[in-house]
C-alpha positions in Angstrom: -11.3 75.9 74.4 -10.3 74.8 71.1 -7.0 73.4 72.8 -9.2 71.2 75.2 -11.3 70.0 72.6 -8.3 68.8 70.4 -6.7 67.3 73.8 -9.9 65.4 74.5 -10.1 64.1 70.9 -6.5 63.2 71.1 -6.9 61.3 74.3 -10.0 59.8 73.0 -8.2 58.4 70.1 -5.5 57.0 72.2 -8.1 55.2 74.5 -9.8 53.9 71.5 -6.6 52.6 69.7 -5.3 51.1 72.8 -8.4 49.8 73.8 -8.9 47.8 70.8 -5.5 46.6 71.1 -6.1 45.5 74.4 -9.3 43.9 73.5 -7.7 41.9 70.8 -5.0 40.8 73.2 -7.7 39.6 75.8 -9.6 37.8 73.0 -6.3 36.0 72.0 -5.9 35.2 75.6 -9.1 33.9 76.2 -9.0 31.8 73.1 -5.4 30.5 74.2 -6.9 29.5 77.6 -9.7 27.9 76.1 -7.5 25.8 73.8 -5.2 25.0 76.5 -7.7 23.9 79.0 -8.6 21.0 76.9 -5.1 19.4 77.4 -5.1 17.5 80.7 -2.5 18.6 83.5 -2.2 19.4 87.1 -4.0 22.1 88.7 -2.9 25.8 88.6 -3.6 29.1 90.1 -3.8 32.8 88.9 -0.6 34.4 88.1 1.9 31.7 89.4 0.2 28.7 87.7 1.4 25.3 88.8 4.7 26.8 90.0 3.8 26.8 93.7 3.0 22.8 93.3 6.8 22.3 92.3 9.4 21.3 95.3 12.3 23.5 95.2 14.2 20.0 96.2 15.4 18.6 92.7 14.7 14.8 93.7 11.2 15.5 94.9 10.7 17.5 91.7 11.7 14.3 89.7 9.1 12.2 91.6 6.6 15.1 91.0 7.1 15.1 87.1 7.2 11.4 86.9 3.7 11.4 88.7 2.4 14.0 86.1 3.6 12.0 83.2 1.9 8.8 84.5 -1.4 10.5 85.7 -2.1 12.7 82.8 0.3 11.9 79.7 0.3 8.1 79.8 -3.5 7.9 79.4 -4.6 6.0 76.1 -7.1 8.8 75.2 -5.4 12.0 75.7 -3.3 12.1 72.7 0.3 12.1 74.6 -0.1 15.9 75.6 0.4 17.3 79.2 0.1 21.0 80.0 1.7 22.7 83.0 1.3 26.5 83.8 4.8 28.0 84.8 3.5 31.3 86.1 1.0 32.8 83.3 2.8 30.8 80.7 1.6 27.3 79.6 4.1 24.7 78.7 2.9 21.7 76.6 4.7 18.3 77.0 4.5 15.7 74.3 5.2 12.1 75.4 3.8 9.9 72.5 5.7 9.1 69.2 2.6 10.3 66.9 2.7 13.7 68.6 6.3 14.0 68.7 6.6 13.1 64.9 4.5 16.1 64.0 6.7 18.5 65.8 10.1 17.0 65.2 9.8 16.3 61.4 8.4 19.8 60.8 10.6 22.3 58.8 9.1 25.2 60.2 8.8 24.3 63.9 12.6 24.4 64.2 13.1 27.2 66.6 14.1 26.9 70.3 11.5 28.2 72.8 12.2 31.5 74.9 12.8 29.5 78.1 16.4 28.9 76.4 17.0 32.8 76.7 19.2 32.2 79.8 21.3 29.7 78.0 22.0 32.2 75.2 23.8 34.5 77.9 26.2 31.9 78.1 26.3 30.1 74.8 25.3 33.0 72.5 23.3 32.0 69.4 25.3 28.9 68.6 23.7 25.7 67.0 22.1 24.8 70.1 20.0 28.2 70.6 20.0 29.9 67.1 16.7 30.0 64.9 15.5 30.6 61.5 18.0 31.4 58.7 21.0 31.7 61.0 20.5 28.2 62.2 20.2 27.0 58.6 23.4 28.6 57.6 25.2 27.4 60.6 23.8 23.8 60.3 25.2 23.7 56.7 28.5 25.3 57.5 29.2 22.8 60.5 27.9 19.7 59.0 31.3 18.9 57.0 33.2 19.5 60.5 31.4 16.2 61.6 32.4 14.0 58.5 33.8 10.6 59.1 37.2 11.9 57.8 37.3 14.4 60.5 35.9 11.9 63.1 38.7 9.5 62.4 41.2 12.3 63.1 39.7 12.3 66.8 40.0 8.7 67.7 43.7 8.8 68.9 42.6 11.6 71.3 39.7 9.6 72.3 42.1 6.5 73.2 44.7 8.7 74.8 42.5 10.5 77.1 40.6 7.1 78.0 44.1 5.8 78.9 44.6 8.9 81.4 41.1 8.0 82.7 42.1 4.5 83.7 45.4 5.6 85.0 43.4 7.8 87.5 41.3 4.7 88.5 44.1 2.6 89.7 44.2 4.1 93.0 40.8 2.4 93.6 41.9 -1.1 93.0 41.9 -1.9 96.5 38.2 -2.7 96.2 36.7 0.1 98.4 33.8 1.8 96.9 34.3 5.4 95.4 32.2 7.9 93.3 33.3 7.5 89.6 31.3 10.3 88.2 34.1 12.9 88.9 36.6 11.1 87.0 34.3 10.9 84.3 33.3 14.1 83.9 36.9 15.4 84.0 37.8 12.8 81.1 34.8 14.1 78.9 36.2 17.7 79.5 39.7 16.9 78.4 38.3 14.9 75.3 36.3 17.8 74.4 38.8 20.5 75.0 41.5 18.8 72.9 39.0 18.0 69.9 37.0 21.4 70.0 39.8 23.7 70.9 43.1 21.8 70.0 44.4 22.1 73.7 44.0 19.6 76.5 43.0 21.2 79.8 44.4 18.5 81.7 41.4 18.4 83.9 42.4 14.9 84.9 45.5 15.7 86.6 44.0 18.6 88.5 44.4 21.8 86.1 41.7 24.3 85.1 39.7 23.6 88.1 38.0 27.1 87.9 36.7 26.2 84.5 35.2 23.0 85.6 33.5 24.4 88.5 32.2 27.3 86.5 30.5 25.0 84.0 29.0 22.7 86.7 27.6 25.9 88.6 26.2 27.3 85.4 24.1 24.2 84.5 22.5 24.4 88.1 21.6 28.1 88.0 20.0 27.7 84.3 17.9 25.0 85.5 16.8 26.7 88.6 15.7 29.7 86.8 13.8 27.7 84.4 11.6 26.1 87.1 10.8 29.2 88.9 8.9 32.1 87.1 9.8 34.7 89.7 13.4 34.2 88.8 12.6 35.4 85.3 12.3 38.9 86.6 15.9 40.6 86.7 15.3 42.4 90.0 14.6 38.9 91.6 17.2 37.1 89.8 20.0 39.6 90.7 18.3 40.3 94.2 18.9 36.6 95.3 22.6 36.8 94.1 22.0 34.2 91.4 22.4 36.7 88.6 25.7 37.9 89.7 27.0 34.4 90.1 25.7 33.4 86.9 27.6 36.4 85.3 30.8 35.6 87.2 30.7 32.0 85.8 30.0 33.1 82.2 33.1 35.5 82.4 35.4 32.4 83.4 34.2 30.4 80.8 34.2 32.8 78.1 37.7 34.2 79.2 39.1 30.7 78.6 37.4 30.2 75.3 38.4 33.7 74.1 42.2 33.2 75.1 42.4 29.7 73.5 40.9 31.4 70.1 43.2 34.1 70.1 46.3 31.7 70.7 45.1 29.1 68.2 44.5 31.9 65.4 48.1 33.1 66.0 49.3 29.5 66.0 47.7 28.6 62.7 48.9 31.8 61.1 52.5 31.0 61.9 51.9 27.5 60.6 50.5 28.6 57.4 53.6 30.9 56.9 55.8 27.8 57.5 53.8 25.7 55.3 53.4 23.1 58.0 49.7 22.9 57.8 47.8 21.5 55.1 43.8 21.5 55.4 43.2 19.5 52.4 44.9 16.4 53.6 44.3 17.2 57.3 47.9 18.0 57.9 50.3 16.2 60.3 48.7 17.9 63.2 45.6 16.9 65.0 42.8 19.0 63.4 40.3 20.5 66.2 36.9 21.6 65.8 38.1 25.3 66.3 40.7 25.0 63.4 38.2 23.9 60.8 35.9 27.2 62.1 39.1 29.4 61.9 39.8 28.0 58.4 36.2 28.8 57.2 36.2 32.3 58.9 36.9 34.5 56.0 34.7 32.6 53.4 31.9 32.4 55.8 32.1 35.7 57.3 32.2 34.3 60.9 33.4 36.7 63.8 35.6 35.7 66.4 32.4 35.8 68.6 30.6 33.5 66.2 33.4 31.1 66.8 33.3 31.3 70.3 29.7 30.8 70.3 30.1 27.4 68.3 33.0 26.4 70.5 31.3 27.0 73.8 28.1 25.1 72.5 30.2 22.2 71.4 32.1 22.2 74.8 28.9 22.2 76.7 27.1 19.5 74.8 30.1 17.3 74.5 30.9 17.6 78.1 27.8 17.6 80.2 25.8 15.1 78.0 28.7 12.5 77.4 29.7 12.6 81.1 26.1 11.9 82.4 25.6 9.2 79.7 28.8 7.4 80.5 28.2 7.5 84.3 24.7 6.1 84.0 25.8 3.4 81.6 28.7 2.5 83.6 26.5 2.4 86.7 23.8 0.4 85.1 26.3 -2.3 83.7 27.5 -2.5 87.4 24.1 -3.6 88.4 23.6 -6.0 85.5 26.7 -8.0 85.7 25.5 -10.9 83.4 25.3 -8.2 80.6 28.7 -6.8 81.6 30.3 -10.0 81.3 28.9 -10.5 78.0 30.3 -7.1 76.7 33.9 -8.1 78.2 33.4 -11.5 76.2 32.7 -9.5 72.9 35.6 -7.2 73.6 38.0 -10.0 74.6 37.1 -11.8 71.3 38.3 -8.5 69.4 41.4 -7.6 71.5 42.3 -11.1 72.9 43.9 -9.7 75.8 46.1 -7.2 73.8 46.6 -3.8 75.4 46.1 -1.6 72.3 44.3 1.1 71.1 40.6 0.9 69.5 40.5 1.3 66.0 37.4 2.2 63.6 37.4 -1.3 62.4 37.2 -2.6 66.1 34.1 -0.2 66.8 32.1 -2.1 64.0 32.7 -5.4 65.8 30.7 -4.2 69.2 27.1 -4.8 68.4 26.3 -5.9 72.0 28.1 -3.2 73.5 26.2 -0.6 71.4 22.8 -2.5 72.3 23.4 -2.0 75.9 24.2 1.8 75.5 21.0 2.3 73.6 19.1 0.4 76.1 20.6 2.6 78.9 19.8 5.8 77.0 16.2 4.4 76.7 15.7 4.1 80.3 17.8 7.0 81.5 17.8 9.6 78.6 20.3 12.0 79.5 18.6 14.8 77.8 15.2 14.8 79.8 13.4 17.6 77.6 13.6 18.6 74.2 12.2 22.2 73.6 10.5 23.7 70.4 8.9 27.0 69.8 5.4 26.9 68.3 5.9 29.6 65.5 2.5 28.9 63.9 -0.8 27.4 65.0 -0.1 23.7 64.8 -2.7 20.7 65.0 -1.2 17.9 67.3 -3.6 15.0 67.3 -7.0 16.3 68.5 -5.5 19.5 69.9 -4.9 22.9 68.4 -1.5 24.5 69.8 -1.7 28.4 69.6 1.2 30.3 68.0 3.8 31.4 70.6 3.9 28.5 72.9 6.7 26.3 73.9 6.4 22.4 73.4 8.7 20.2 75.7 9.3 16.7 74.2 9.8 14.1 77.1 12.0 11.2 75.9 11.6 9.8 79.6 8.0 9.1 79.0 8.3 8.4 75.2 10.7 5.8 75.6 8.7 4.0 78.0 5.7 3.5 76.0 4.4 -0.2 76.3 3.1 -0.1 72.7 6.8 -0.1 71.7 8.6 -1.5 74.7 7.0 -4.3 76.6 7.9 -4.1 80.3 9.6 -0.8 79.8 11.1 -0.4 83.2 13.3 -3.8 82.7 16.6 -3.3 81.0 16.8 -5.5 78.0 19.4 -5.0 75.4 17.9 -7.4 73.1 15.3 -4.8 72.2 17.9 -3.0 70.0 18.7 -6.0 67.7 18.4 -4.7 64.1 15.2 -6.9 63.4 13.5 -5.3 66.4 14.6 -1.5 65.9 13.2 -1.8 62.4 9.6 -2.6 63.6 9.4 0.5 65.8 8.6 4.0 65.1 11.9 6.1 64.6 10.2 8.6 67.1 9.9 6.1 69.8 13.4 6.3 70.7 15.2 9.7 70.7 18.6 9.3 72.0 19.9 12.4 69.7 16.4 13.9 69.1 15.3 13.6 65.4 14.1 15.5 62.3 16.1 18.5 60.8 17.3 19.7 64.0 18.7 16.3 65.5 22.2 16.3 67.0 25.0 17.2 64.7 27.4 15.3 67.0 25.9 11.9 67.5 28.3 10.0 65.7 31.1 11.6 67.6 29.6 11.3 71.0 28.9 7.4 70.2 32.4 6.9 68.8 34.1 8.7 72.0 31.8 6.7 74.4 32.5 3.2 72.9 36.2 3.8 72.8 36.3 4.8 76.7 33.9 2.0 77.6 35.8 -0.6 75.6 38.9 0.4 77.4 37.3 0.3 80.9 35.4 -3.1 80.6 38.5 -4.6 79.1 40.4 -3.7 82.3 37.8 -3.7 85.0 34.8 -5.6 86.3 32.6 -2.6 87.8 30.2 -3.4 90.7 27.5 -0.6 91.4 26.7 0.3 95.0 23.3 1.7 94.5 20.4 0.7 91.9 18.6 3.0 89.8 15.8 3.2 92.3 18.2 4.0 95.1 19.8 6.9 92.9 17.1 8.8 91.0 18.1 11.0 88.4 17.8 14.8 88.8 16.5 16.4 85.5 18.7 19.6 85.2 19.7 20.6 81.7 20.9 17.0 81.3 20.1 14.1 83.7 22.2 13.9 86.9 22.6 11.3 89.5 21.2 12.5 93.0 23.9 10.3 94.6 26.9 10.4 92.4 27.8 6.9 91.1 29.4 4.8 93.8 31.1 1.7 92.5 33.8 -0.7 93.1 36.4 -2.0 90.5 37.8 -5.3 90.1 40.8 -5.8 87.6 40.2 -8.4 85.1 43.7 -9.3 84.7 
């Protein structure tokens, strides 16, 4: 009898304890829903949220998101926020400079959201995905590797790979149209592999095709899982076969990086023993991002796994984002030939018909090319969404965002705000003259994000792109076969064209 009493009391205690916990959870949930319901957004349903509204077709999904931005987020009185329920989880989308400033300038809201979890399975906890103290330490450690003196060491690589890119285009000088995007992607991959790892993949001449295909498929699978909450469940993810395909692609990419790290480590050790490598003066050899990390390995206690995370991160961001940005710019210039011809005139005044490499001094004399690049990124931002995890309850405008939610910043909408950009759908490079830039909010244009977690490689990316573009437009006049409206962007991890970038090229000389 006494035993039954003890059992009953024990069960009652558990019920009371977990009942209180459950009650607290229900109250938190009720408060969250009440706060989030104040933010405008599309209709949602229990359990699945708004996910059933989304088209599985990426192009149709693009139209849906544009409709939501214009219907809910661009209204003058809503504070520039939009909510979308992905299953039982609300995602907040910020579209106006004022709301974005609150998020990006914060020293505490620096963590990436849990939706980036699938990216961690590929990139680990590198600079893109790490949070908190680990991120601060890595950022401090890596910042010197993007110093101008290191960047200058990469300029010969940018030039040489741009030359290979132009060589691959000579077969298309007959005036027939072709898709230039595959050539751009391979060029960007060769650049980033040589600068990041110290070895050229020779992707432009047909080598390492397995790695190229694996990276392309990984980005597709990641975006697919992010959009559909039922794929967050492992049984479903693997039941569809996508999980196994994802794992195979990760193995291919990691295998390549791990092999290169081991070989480079051995090579650097041999060079040290022969006293052929001088890190103080940058030595006689080209210094790769990987070399800098290996040199810092002992003092910073980086493991080989830590180094692989950062190299994989740099490879991904330096390949995917750069290739899409270049593709959209070349296509856009092919639709605005008057601006392209003005770019050529600027370049011709610098090089005067001489076929030589681009120097750091030359880059300073290309203001109109840079204005055109920025205007293209404004209209067609390569990174369509920038995520932040709300680690503490935050007031954004008139709304309170509870702790634990994800806010996605949408540069596509922000950079078309008519308060800062009149007639925002019109391509106008004059928006980026120095006097006009100074009059706008720095959060109205986010090519490399902003605040403490801005893109560490922005100078690297701009220098690489300017050199490739300067060489391309000195040699060819490019004519696009599709307008932007005929070739809508697909918002995956980075913006991709729905129909490639079909162009014709005409030799300038």
